N, C-alpha and C positions, 0 to 999 in steps of 0.2 A: 504494499500499500504507500502509495506518494504523500509524503508529509507535507504539512503545511505550511507555506510560507508568508510573512508578513514585513511589514514594513515599519522600522522602530524609530527613526533618525534619519533627518533631513539637513543637509547643508547646501546653500546654493548663493552664486555669484552672478548675477545677471546685470545688463546695464541698466535696468529700472530698477533695482536695490540689491544691497548686498547683507545675506542673513533672510531666513525666512519670513519674518515678522516685516521687513523692508520691502520685499518682494511680492509678499502674498496683498500687502496695503496699495502696492502699486496696480497688480492686476485687479480689485476688485473696484478702484477706482481710476482704471482706465488710464492710467499714465504711461506714457511713452518713454523709452529711452533713446531714441534715434537722436540723431544731430548730424552738425558737420564734421568731417574726420579732422581730427587732431592731432594723431599719433605721427603722422607725416604729410607730406604737401600733396595733395590729392588734385590739386586744381587743373591739372591736365587730363585727369581721368573721367571718362563718361560717367562714373557714380561716383559721388564724391560725399556721401553720407554711409554711416553705421551707426550700431548700437553698442560706443565704448563703455568701458566700465571704469568709473570715475571715483576718485574719494579710497580707492583700494591700497592700504597698508600692508605689505605682507608679515611685516614686524609683528604686527597684531595676534598672529597664528603661528610663527615659527620665530627662531631665532634668527638672528641678524646674518650670521653666519650662511645659514641654512639658506635663506633669501637671497645671500648674494650667489652661491653658489648655482643655483637651479635656475631656468627660464622663467617667463610669465607663466605660461601654460601649465608649469607643472607647480608653480606659486599657486594658482587658481584651484588647481588640484588640490594640494595639500591643504590650503584654508577649507575648501569646502569638507573635505575628511575630517577637519577640526571639529568645525559645525556639526556634523552629524554626528559625529562620536559623542559631542556634549549634550546634543539632543537627547540620544540613546540614553545617555547617563553610562556609557558603556566604560567599564573599567577593565582594559586590557588585560593588567596583572591580576586579577582574579578569574581569568578564563583560560582556557587551554589554548596556546597558540597556534599547535596546530591543526586546531579544527577552525578558525579564523581565515577566509580567505581574502584574497584583493583581486577584483576584475574591474580594470577602470580604462577607459578607451579614450582613443583621440584620432581624430581623421587626421589634421598636418602636423602633428606633433609640435616639433622644434623648429619648424620652417623659417618661421620669422625668427629666430636666434641665428638661423645658419644664415640669412641674408644679412643681417647686421654683421657677423664673423665674416662674411665672404666680403663684403665692403673693406673691412679692416685688412683682411688678406691682400686685396687688388692696391689697396694703397700703402701697405706698411711692411707687408710679407708676410710669411709664414710665422717666423717668431712671436709674432705679437697676437697671435689667435689664440683665444682660450684654450687650454688644454682641456678643458671639460666640455666642450664642443661635443667630440664624438660621445661622450655618454647622456647628454640630453637632448640629441639631436631626434631620437627615435621616440614614435610613440608610446614604445613599451617602457620606456625612462619613467613614466610616471606611475605606474604600477610598483616598478622595481621601488621606487623611492617612498611611496606609503608602505609599503611593506617593510621597510628599513627603518622608517620614523615610528612605526607600531610594534616592530619587534614580533612580527605576526608570521607563521611558516607555514598556512594551510594552502588550499585549493587555488589557483591562480591564475590569470589570463592577460592578455590586453588585447582588446576588440578594436578595430578599425575598419568601419564601413561606410563612410560617408555621414552623410545626414542622419543615419539609423543607428550609428554608433552607440547613442546612450541607452536605447531601448534594447538592442543586441547585446549590450554588458549586461543588463539587468537581467533580460529573459534567459542569459547563460547562468547567471547567479541564482536565479530562480530555478533553473532546472537541477543545478549540480546540488542544493540545499535539499530541493524535493528527492533526490536521489541518494541522500544521505552522506554527499561527499565533502560536507561542509556542517558547520550548524549556524555559522553566522559569515556574511562576505560585505566587506565594504564593496560598494560598486558604484558605477555612473560614468560619467567623461566628462573633459574638459579641452579648451578650444581657445587659441588666441590666433585668429586668422589674420588680424588688420596689421598687416605690413607691405610696404610698395610693390615687391612683386607676386606676392601670394594673392593679393587683393586684386591688383593688375590682370593675373592672368584670368581670374573671374570674370574680369568685366569684358574680357576678350570673348566669352563664352557667350556673351548676350543675355544672360539670364538675371542679370542685375539692373533694378530701378535705375532711372536716371531721373526722378523729380527730385533736383536736387534742390531746389526753392524751398520745398516744403517738406522738411525733412519729418515732421512728425505726423506727418500726414501718410506716410509710407511705411512698410508696405500696407495693400489694402485687400487682402485676400477673400475671394470670392466677390469683389467687387468687380462693376463692367470695366470701370478705369482701368485696373492691375496691370502693372506694368513690370515686375521682376521682385527679386529678393532684395532685403537690406542685412546686407554681412554682419555679424555681431561677434560679441566674446562673452566668454563664462565659464561657469561649471555646475553642475549638479551632481551629488553624491547622496545616496540612500544607505541605511543599513537596513541589509535584509535579514531575517533569523527565522529560523525554525520555531513554528509557532508553540511549543512548550516551551522551548528555550527561553522565549519571550516571555512569557507567564511566569515564569520562575525567577525572573528577573523585574516581574511586575511594573512593566514598561508600558508606557503609552502606544496604542497601537494605531496608525494611521492608516493602513489599508493591510487588505491580504492580495496577494498575487495571485490569480485563480489559472491564468493560460499565457501562453506566449505562441505569436506564427510568424512564421518569415517565408520569404518567396521572392525569386527574383523575375524581373519580367525577360531578362533576356534579349532585351531589344534595341537601345539605343544608350551612348553613355552620359547625354544629358535628359533626354526627352522620355516619357512615360510612354506607357504603351497605350494607345489610343482606346485599346477597349474596357482598360481598367480589369483585365479577365484577373492577373495576377495581385494586384493590391486588393481586389476583392477577396482572392483565394488565402491570404495571409490573414484578415480577417475571421475568414471561416476557419482556419485551422485553429487561433488561438481562441475563438469560442468553442470549438472543438475539445481543446484540452481544459476548457475551464467547465465544460458539460452545461452550458447554456444554449436557449433559443435566441436569436436577432430579438424578439420581442422582450429578452430579461433586461436590453440593456438599457440607460436612461439618458446619458450623453456621453459624446463622441469628443474628445480632445484631439482636434484638425490638425494634420500638417500644415496645412495652410499659408504655403510659404511665400504665395503672392503673384505667382507666374500665370500667365494665362492659361498653359494647358494644364498644368498640375492641380491646382484646383478645381478643374472642369473635372479631370480625370478621378480625382480623388472624391468629388460628388458622385460622380458616376458609379464607382466603386463601390460607396458606401449604399447608394439607389439599389444596386446589384443583389447586396448582400441582406436588408433590412426591409426591400419592398416598400409598400403601405408603411410601415412600420418608421421607415425613413421620414416621414414628415411630421411626427409625433416627436421625434428625438430634438434636443438641444445641441447642437454642435457650435463648437467655437475656437478659434485658433489665436494665440497669446504672442506668436511673431509680432504684428505690428507695435506691440509692448516691449520684447526684447532684443529685435532683431533676428538675423539666424547664423546663432553661432554652431552652425556645423554640426560634428558630433554631438556636442554638449547640447544642442536643441532637444533633441529627443527627451535627454535625463532631466534638465529644467522644466520640462513638461510634465514627467511623472510625477515630479515634485508639485508643480500646481495640481494635479490630478490627485495627490494625496491630499492635499489642504482642501479640494473641491468635496471630498469626501469627509472630512473632519470638519467642515465650516458650512458646510449645505449653500454655498453662493457659488453661482457659476459665471468666470470671469468672460468680457463679452468681446466679440471681434471688433475692435478699434476702427476707424476710418472707412468702415462699410457706409457707404452714402447712395450709390447707383447698382440695385441690383440687377444681376445678369441673368437672363432667362435660362442658362444653361447650368448654373447655382442656385438652384430654388427650395434649398433646404431652409431651415432656421439656426441661423448663425447668431444668435444673440447679438443683435447691431449695438455696437458703441455701449451700452450701459450694462452693466451686471445685474444679476437677478438670483433671486432665490429659490434653490432647487431642492428636490425630494431627489436626490441620486444615491441607487442604493448600489449599481455598479456601473462603470462605464470602460471604456477601451479608449485608448492612445494611440494613434496613426504616426508613423514614420514611414515618410518615402523619398528615398534617397538619389541623390544623381545615381546616373548606373542602373536604376531599376530595383534597387532592394527595397524592400517592404517588408516593412516589421512592425508588430502591432502585441501591446499587453493590454492584459483583462484586469481591473482592479474589481476589489467589490469592497464596500463600506464593514467594518467590523464593530458590533457594539459590545 
C-alpha cells in the first residue's frame, strides 16, 4: 500500500514577495512584481521587463561566507529551504539524516554566473575567473549544496525539465516517499535567468512580451491581447513528508499530494501540440493516480504563461478532460504577478496552491480585460474570491512539450 504524502513547510522567494506571508498577501491583493529590468542594460532588447526580486539579502538566511561562495540561484534555493524548514519546525538533528532527501531543480542553473565569469575571462584572462565556477555552474549544484548545509544523506536528485521543473521535482519526491524511499524530502526549484545573454536568447525565440511601456499590465494570460511571457526569478521549496511522520511531529499540514502525471508532446521545441492531446493526458494520469474523477476538482492553477498559443491549448486541454465541468471550475494564473521564473514557476505555484487550500481564497488572473473566445473559462478576473476548494490541480506546460500536473487535497 502506498504511503500518504503531505506538505508541512513552505519557503518562497518571488518578485511580488519574499516569504509566504508577503507572497500570499500580494497574491490575494493582485499585486504585480513586474517592472523594467534593472539588473542589466536591456534598452536594446525587444523585451525590457521582468519580475525581478528586490530587497533580498542572502545573509538573512546563511553565513556571509556561504553567500559569497555561491551564486544567486543557489542563494535563493538555500534561503527558501531555510524558510521551509523553519515553517515546518523541522529539527534536522532530531531526525534520521538517512531518511531525509533533497530533490531540487533548476532549468538554467548557474548560467548567469557563467556569463559574468566569461566576461572576466575575456577581459582579464583565466587566472581572474572564480575557481568556484565549475562547482556552481550546473543545476545539480543546488541539491548538493542543500544536502551539505543540512547534513542529510537520503534519497536525492536534481530535476531540470524547463518550466515544469518545480512540479517534476515535487512529483518525483512524492513518488519516492510514497514508495518508502524516504520519510521526508526537501523539494522544489530555484531560478535566476535574468542575465544579458540568457535573457536575450529568449527574446530571439519570439515568446517574450514586448509591451515594455506598461510592465504591470503584462503578461495577460487568456486575454485576447496577450503577447507573450514576462521572465522572472525566484524559488519555491516545500517540505514533503509521509503523513504518519508529520502527525508524529504534530505539525501543521497544508495539503496532501494525491497524484502526479507527466507526458511529452514530442512535437516542437517551443510550441505546444495544437490538439492539446498530451497536456490533457498528463491531467488524466494525475487524476488516475489520485483515484479521482474530473468532477472532483474544484480549482485549477493554470500554467497561464501569456503566449497566444499556450493559453489557448491549455484551455483546450482542460475542456478535453473536464467536459461540461470545465465551465464550473475556477481557473487562474499567478504569472502576471510573479513573471515566469522558468523551473521555479511551478514550485512557486504549488506553494500558492497549498495556501489556497489552507486559506480558501482563490488568487485572481490579473490583467484580464479583453476575453478571448478561444479561452472561455472562468479565469477569476482581476480580483481574488473566496472559495470552497477541497481538491485542486496545478498545471505546468514547458517549452519542448513537457506537461506535468500535480493533484493536491485539503487536509482537515
